[in-house]
N, C-alpha and C positions, 0 to 999 in steps of 0.2 A: 737767145737765138739770134746771134749776129747783131747785138746791140752795141752801138759805138759809145762806150763809156768815157773814152778819152782819145786825144790825138796820138799819133805815132809817127816815128821816123821823120820828125820835123814838121809834120802836117798838123795844123791847128784843128782843135775839135770842131769848131764851126765849119771849117772847110771840109772836114771829113763828113759831117752830117749833110752838107750841101751835096757831096758826091752821092750819098744815099738818095737824097731827094731828086737828084737829076735823073735817076732811073725812071721815076714815075711822073714827074711834072717838068714843065719848062721853067728853068730857073732864071733869076735876074739878080741884079746887084742888091735890090731891096731885101730879098730873102737872105742873101749873104750877110748884109749889115745886121739883120736881126740875130742871125746865128752868131756873128762875131760879138754882138752886144750881150747875148745871153750865155755865152760860153763860160764866162767867169762864174756866173751863178750856178751853172751846171757842175762846174768843178767843185764848188763849195758843197753841193748836194752829195757829190761823190765822197768828199772828205767826211761827211756825217755818216755815210753808210759803213765805212770801215770799222768804227768802234762797236757797232751793233751787229756786225756780220756773223759773230759767233752764235747769235740766237737763231740762225737759219742754216739750212744746207742749200748751197747755191751751185748750180751747174752753168758754166759759161761755154756756150757753143759758138764756133766760128767756122767760116768757110775756108777751104784750102785751095779753091779754084777761082781765077779772076772772072769778073762778070762782063759780058759784052755790052758796050755802050755805043754812042753815035760814031759814025764815020769809020766803022770797022775796028774801033779800038777796044781794048779790054782793060779793066781796072779792078784791083783788089779793093773792094768797097770798105769792108770792116775787117782788117787783118787781126791776127791773134793778139798783138799788144794792145789793140784798142778794145777788143771784146772782153778782156779780162780785167777785173779791178785789182790793182796791186795791193797786197797786204790784207786781202779779205780772208777771214778765218773760215774753216770748214767748207772750202770751195774746191771745185774740180773743173778742169777744162775738157771740152769735147770737140774733137776735130771732125767736121762733116765733109765728106768727099763730094762737094757740090759748090756752085757759085752762090752769090748772095741771094739771087732771085729764087733759086731752086733748093736751098738748104732745108726748107720745111715742106717740100713737095716730093713725094716718093711714088715710084711706079708700082711697087708691090710690097707685101710684107717681107719679101726676101731681100729687098733693097738694103745694102750695107748701112746706109745712113739711118733708115727706119729702125733696123735692128739695134743700132747703137743708142739712138735716142729713146726708144721704147724700153730698152733694158734699164736705162737710168730712171725713167719714169716709174717703172715697176718697183725699183729699189726705194724711191721716194714714197711711193704709196704704201709699201710694207711698213715703213718707219713712221708714217703719218699718225696713226691712232695713238701711239705712245707719246709722240711729240706734242700732239694737240691736247691730249688729256693732261699732260704735265703742265701745259700753259693754263688750262682751266683750273687745276689745283692751285697754281701760283696766284691766279686771279682771285680764287676763293679766299686764299690766305690774306691777300691784300684787303679784300672786303671785310673779312673777320677782324683784321688788325685795325681797320678804320672803325668798326663797330666796337672793338675792345677799348680803343682810345676814348671813344665817346662816353662809354659807361665804365671806365676804368676806376678801380679802387685798389690802392697799394696792398700788396700781399702782407698778411700779418697772421701770426699764430699766438698772439698775446693771450695769455690765460690758458693756453692748451698745454697739457702735460705731455712732454716728449722725452724719449730716452736720449742719452748722449750719443750713442752709436746704434743705428738700426742694422740688424744682421739677418740675412736670410729672406725668405718669403718671395723669391724671384718669380715663381709660377703664379702666385696670387697677384703680384704687381702687374704681370703681363695680362692676366685675365681682366683686372680692373681697367687697364689701359684700352684693351680691345672693346670692352663693354661701352666705353665712353667715346669711341672713335666716331668721327663724322661731325663733330661740333655739336652745338646745342639747338639747332634749328627745330629738332623734335625732342620732346622730353625723354631723357634717359635716366633711369633709376637703378642703382646698384646697391645691394644689401649685403653687408658683411655679417655673417652669423657664426657664433661660436661660444664656447665656454668662457665664463668670466676669468680674466687673467691670461687668456690665450694670445692676446696681442692685437685685437681688432683695432683699437684706437691708434696704436703705433703704426700699424699697417696703413691706416687711412692717412696719418700724418706723412709717412714716407711717400705715399702716392701723390699727395698734394704738393709736396716739396719737389718731387721729380718732374711733375707736369704743370707747374704753376704758370708757365708761359702760355699754356693753352687756354687760359681763362682770363676774362676781363676782371673778375672779382671772385674771391674765395671767402665764404663766410662759415665760421665754425659755431655750431649751436649745441648747447648742452641739453640733451633730451632725457636726462635721468628722471625728471618729473616735469609736469606742466609748468610749475612755477619757475623752475630754473630755465626752461625753454623760453618763457616770456621775457625773463631777464636778459637772456642772450639776444632776443630780438630788440630789446631796448638798447643794448650796447651796439648792435648792428645799425640801428637807426642813427645813433650819434656819429658813427663812422661815416655813414652815407651823407649825413648833413654837413659834416666837415668838408667832404669832397664836393657836395652839391648844395651850397647854402641857399640857392634860389628856390628850392623845393618848399613851397608853402605848406603842402600836406605834411611833410616830415616835420617842419618847424612847429606846426600846430599840435601834432601828436606828441612831440617831445615836451612842449610847453605845458600841455594839459596833463601829462603823465598818465595818459589813458592807455593801458596795455592793448586793448582791442583796437584802438586807433593806430597804435604803433605797428601792430601786426598787419592791419589792413593797408597802411601806407607803404610798408615794405613790399607786401605782395603786389601792390599796384606798380611800384617801381620795377620789380622783377618782371612784370608782365608787359612792359613797354615794348612796342614793336621795334625790332632790331637789337634789343637788349637780351641776347640769348646765350652769351658766352660765359655766364656765371655758373658757379657750383655752390650748392648748399650742402654742408656736412652736418647731419643730425647724429650726434654721438651719444652712445649709451641709451638708446631707446629700448629699455628692457621691460617696460610695463605698458605696452600698447593696448588700446581698447580693441577687443576682439569679440566676435559673436559667441554668446554663451558664457562670457566671463563678466561677473558683476562687480569687479573690483572698483570701488569709488575713486581710487587714485589713478586708474588707467585713463589714457586720453587718446583721441583720434589723431594720429600723426599726419594723415593726409590733409587735415583741415588747415595745416600750416604751409601747404604747398601753394604757390601762386596759381592764378586762374589760367594764364596763358600756358599752352602745352609746349613749352620750350625750356631750354636750360638743362642743367644736370644736377642730380641729387644723389648723395652717398649717405647710407644709413649704417650704423653699427648697432648690433642688438644681440642679446642672448636668446631671444624668443624665436623659435623655429616656426611658429605659427604666423609670424608677420610675413606675408607673401606679397612683396611689392618689388617689381622689377626683376633684374637678374640677381640670383642669389650666389654669392661666393662663400662657400663654407671654409672657415678658418680652423684648421686642425692643429694638433700638436706638432712640434718640429720633429722630423724623423732623422735628420742628419746630426749625428753625434758631434761632428766637428763644429757645426753651427752652434750647438748647445754649449760646447766648451768655450767657443768664442764669446758668447754672451756672458758666461761665468767669468772669463778672463777680463772682459771689458768692465763689468760691474764691480769686480773684486779688486781690480788694479794689480793683480798678481802677474807679473811679467813672465812671459815664456810658457804660460799655462797652455796656450793653444799652439805652441810650436812643436813640442815633443809629446808623444802620447804618454799621459800619466794615468796609470791604472786606477788610482784613487779618484781622479777627475772623471774618468769614464764611469766608474761605479756610481759616483754622485749624480751625474747627469742622467744616468739610466734610472736611478731612483726618482728623480724629479720629472722624468717621463716627458720631456719636450715641452713643458709648460713655461713660457717666458717669464711670467710673474714669479714662479717658484725659483727659477734660475737667478732672476734679479734679486730676489729676497736673500738667497744664499750668498750672492755676491756682495750685497750690502753688509751682511753680517761679517763675512770674511775680510772685508776691506777695513774693518775697525778692530779686529783681533788677530793674534798671531797663531790661532788654532790651525791645526793641519786639516786637510780635506778629509782624511780618514776619521779624525775625531769628530768633525762636524757631522759626517754621515752617521756616526755612532749616536750622537745626541739627537739627530733628526729622527732616528728610529726609536730611541728610548725615552726622549723627553720632548716630544714634538711641540706641544702647546707652549711649554716654558721657553723653548728656543725661539718660537715665532714671536712671543710677547716681548722678548728682549732684543728683537731685531730692529734696527733703525727704520723709521717710516720711509717709504719709497715716494719721492716727490714726483716721479714720472708716471705714477699710476693713480687712478681715481680713488681707489679704496685704501691706498697707502700700505696695506698689510695683507699677506697671504691668508691669514686665519680669519679675516673679516670679509673677504671679497665675495663670498657666496651667501652672506647673511641676508642681503636684500632679496635674493632669489628665494631663500628659505621662508622669508616673511610673506612673500607673494604666495608661495605654496601653502603655507599655514592658513591664509585667508580663503584659499580656493578649495582645498581638499585635505581634510585631516588624515585620511588614510594614506595619502601620498607623503605627508609629513612623517607619519609613523614608519612607512616603508623605508624612507631615507635614513631614519634612525636605526632601523633593524639591519640595514645593509652593512653597518659597521661591524656586525658579527659574522658576516660572510666575507669571502674574498671579493676584491673589487671587480674581478672579471667574470662574465658569463653567469648571470642570474636568470633563471627561466621559470615559467609558470609551474610546470610539474614539480620542480624542486620545492617551491613554497607550498604547493597544494598537498604535498606529502605530510606536512605538519599541521594541517588545518584542524584536526580533531582536538577539541577542548582549547582551541586558540582564542585569543581576545576577539571582541566583536568586530573591530576594524579589520583584523586579519581574516576573519571568516568572510567578510564582505569582499575583499579583493581576491580571495581564492575560491569564491563560490562558482565562478566560471572564468574562462580565459578572457572574455570581453571586459569583465570588471577589472581584471589585472591589466589589460591593455589601456583602459581608461586612465589608470593611475600612472602607469609608466609613460604614457604620452605627455602627461603634465610635467613629469621630471625631464623628459626629452625636450619639451618646449623651452625649458629654462637651461638646457644644455648641461645639466648635472649628470645625466647618463646619456648613452647613445646605443642604438640597436646594433647587434652583431648579426649581420645577415647570414653569415655562414653557419651559425648554430641556432638561430632563432631566439637567442637570449639577449641580455643587455649588459653593458659594461660601464664602469665608473672610473674616471681618471684617478690614478694613485694619490694625487694630491687632494682631490675632492674626498676620497675615501679616508685619508688621514684626518681631514677636517671633520668628517662624520664621526670618526672614532674619538677624537680628542676634544671637539667642540660640542657637537650634538649629543655626545655621550660622555661629557666631562665627568659625570658620576656614572659608574658602571650600572647599566640597567640589567639586573640579573634575569628578570622575566624575558627580556629580549634575547639574552645569551642562551637561555634554555630553549626558546622557540627556534632559534637558528639551529641549535644542536638537533632538535627533533626533526626539522626539515631535512637536514643533511643526512642524519643517520637513517631515517626511515626511507630515504630515497635510494639507499644502497641496494642494488638489485640482487636477486638470487641467481644461482648459476644456470637456471633453466631459461632465463630471459635472453632472447637473441642479442648477440653482441654486448653482453653485460660488461665486458672489459672496457668498451668505449664509454659507457655511462660512468664506470668507476673512475676512469681517467678524467672525465669532466668534473666529477665530484671531488676529486682529491684536493685541489686548492682550497675548497670550502671546508673540507675535513681538517686540513692543516690549521685553518683559522679557528675552528672549534676546539681542536686539541690544545691550541695556545691558551684559550680561556680555561680549559680544564687544568692545564699545568699551572696556571697562575692562581689556582685555588678558587675559581668561581664556583659558588655553591649551586650545584645542579639538583639538589634534593627538592622534591615537591611532595605534597600530601599523597598524590597518586603517582608513584615513580615508574609505572609500567612502561609508558612510551619512552621516557628518558632512558631507562635501563636497556630497552630494546634498541634504541638509537645508538647508545654507547657500544652495545654488543655488536651491532652491524658495522660500526666504525672499526671495531677490532678486526672483523673479517676483511674489511676494505684494506686496512694496513697490512694484513697478512698476505693478501693477494698482491700487494705492491712490494712484497719481500721486506717489509719494515717490521721485523719481528719484535724488536724492543717496544715500539709504540703499540703494536698489536697486543702484546702480553699485558701491558699496563692498562689498556682499554678493556680487555677481557676481565682482568681482575677487578677493575672498577665496576663493571657490569655485574660481576659475580657478587660483589659486596652489596650492591644495590638490590639484586634479586633476593639474596639471603635475608636482607633486612626487611624487604617488603613482603615477600611471600614464603620465606623459609627455605631451608637447604634441600627439601625434597620436591620442591615445585619443578615441573618439567622445564620451565624457562631457565631455572637455575641450573638444571642438569644439562641443558643444551650448551650453556656457557662453559660448564665443567668439561663437557666432551670436546668443545672447540679448543679449550686450553690444552687438552691432551693432544689434539691434532697439531697445534702450534709447537708444543714441546717435541713431538716426534719429528716434525720437519726440521727442528734445530738440532736433532740428535741427542736431546736430553731424555733418554729412555726411562730412567727411574721416575722422573717427574711425570712423563707421559703416561706411564703405567698406572701411577697413583690416581691421576685424573680419570683415566678410562675405567678403572675398577670402581671408583666412586660413582661415576655416571651409570655404569652397568647395574650396580646395586640399586640405585634410585629408579632406573627405568624398569627393572624387573618388578619392583614394588609397585610402581605407578601403572605400568602398561602390561606387565606380564612378560614371560620369557620369549614369546613368539612375535612380539611387536617389532615392526621394522626399525624403530629407533633403538630398541634393545639389540637387535641383530646387527645393526650398523656398528654399534659400540663393540660387540663381540668381534666383528670383522676387524675393527681398528686395533683391538688388542692382539 
């Protein structure tokens, strides 16, 4: 507001300032000398302002009327050239219609000068919060940078398994970034949960590499078991001691090779005031100590957290019961193109992800978005000249043999697809035998949508473990919760059932049931067949559609010659008979006929040709032949059924009359 920053029109700055002073005080030569002496210094200050002027918004106001002085004279005290700093960035000049004395005095709000100045002040006020908060953020960054330098440890992923090219997972990366925003002044924990082989470790690696500059130190710890975790702490201690050799506590712990001292020393270092920009990654914490679980190999992961409530912690786990911090569920990849890109990257087959290849699409659909399965397929394809079509054929027909001859994957902890879930299975074996058996039984069902009532339909004369889990729904839930905890299955909220990833199902078929378990196959057949509803059940067709994938799995076993004969074949024959009706309703007549004939053979063998259950199957075969237009075959079946019904029930029985009607 009328500040004389420099001289103008040949007037020296000191003389100009003297003019300002003369308005208010009586001047003399001594004041003039001081102004002359200091004017050079003032000019230097002005030179220092220009380079930093872009950090501010500056408004330069100047008078446009001369100011009355002694002896009736008038003088332009601070003209425009003096009031404005030349070369200042983000600056604007404001002309005030007043003299120097009155340029900040206004008669009313309607005064032109007041309106002009207040308008500029309002604009500055509107922009101020954002400008000031930006400065605070910058200052925080400077403070954090200073803290990071003080406790800095070079970034390293030595010993961490990582893929050559990370693909996809953009949404998960954004969620992890948001969860850790705000620095480490308060403890922040993020937990990545998902199925083994789903890519949790690789997601964690990608996140750390992307945001490495946000942390003073990143430490990677193998949490597969407590012994490996302590070894990771020992390696971490050596890294820290290399950077901070003055730490007597670290040196003593390393020299004495005491694991407890090493952990305590590191926790103490992480708890130092101001050392809050670190992050710990606990990888593969798949067997945490949880309430109600007595596994001797489980351990308490939180006991390895530092005492100070600051810093950041990232955990990867298969256990859904480990509830620490914000949980990010890592699901299968849904984008077909991302799956093909992983296959192309790991197989080295150029152009695979450029043009849509029907065989590539079929293969990635079969592998169902599981990164480990895609990488396994790529590793095999990189070493052989086999086509994608043939690989898919061998995957379906010779799964275990194909997996066993696939090269080990150096970028995955378990190295191979067919062993990756073995550890989870061992934990389940130790905790609940019924859960172990259910996992094996699932191989004889379809992988999708297994529900309580489906299993309960076959509980009669079932093994003891099966009777236990089907005694009521709560017992069933207890077992499925354990399988969900290890991410081997997941709930399907829309149907109330549970599903299993196709690759896990293939493992259950070829590894858990390397030798075909005939009793398991019979049990699955009973469950599915006896669940087929009669036509009087409301919306029976919806239940049939839900059952059909499981029926197809059972039919596959029947076709492959699995011996379904039992000492008491009643329920088995009834199940096969009902499956015939299910296939008939789906207009799959060839399969329906084969099933009815199989049931007929069973009934005749078990109860004889005149038994009413035998006759029911004969009658249904007649219906099937009639629907197909095979009238002679239909008539023969109906006449046989009629003769048997008349003998068993008499001519007036409804079953007899229904057959008469069919004829």
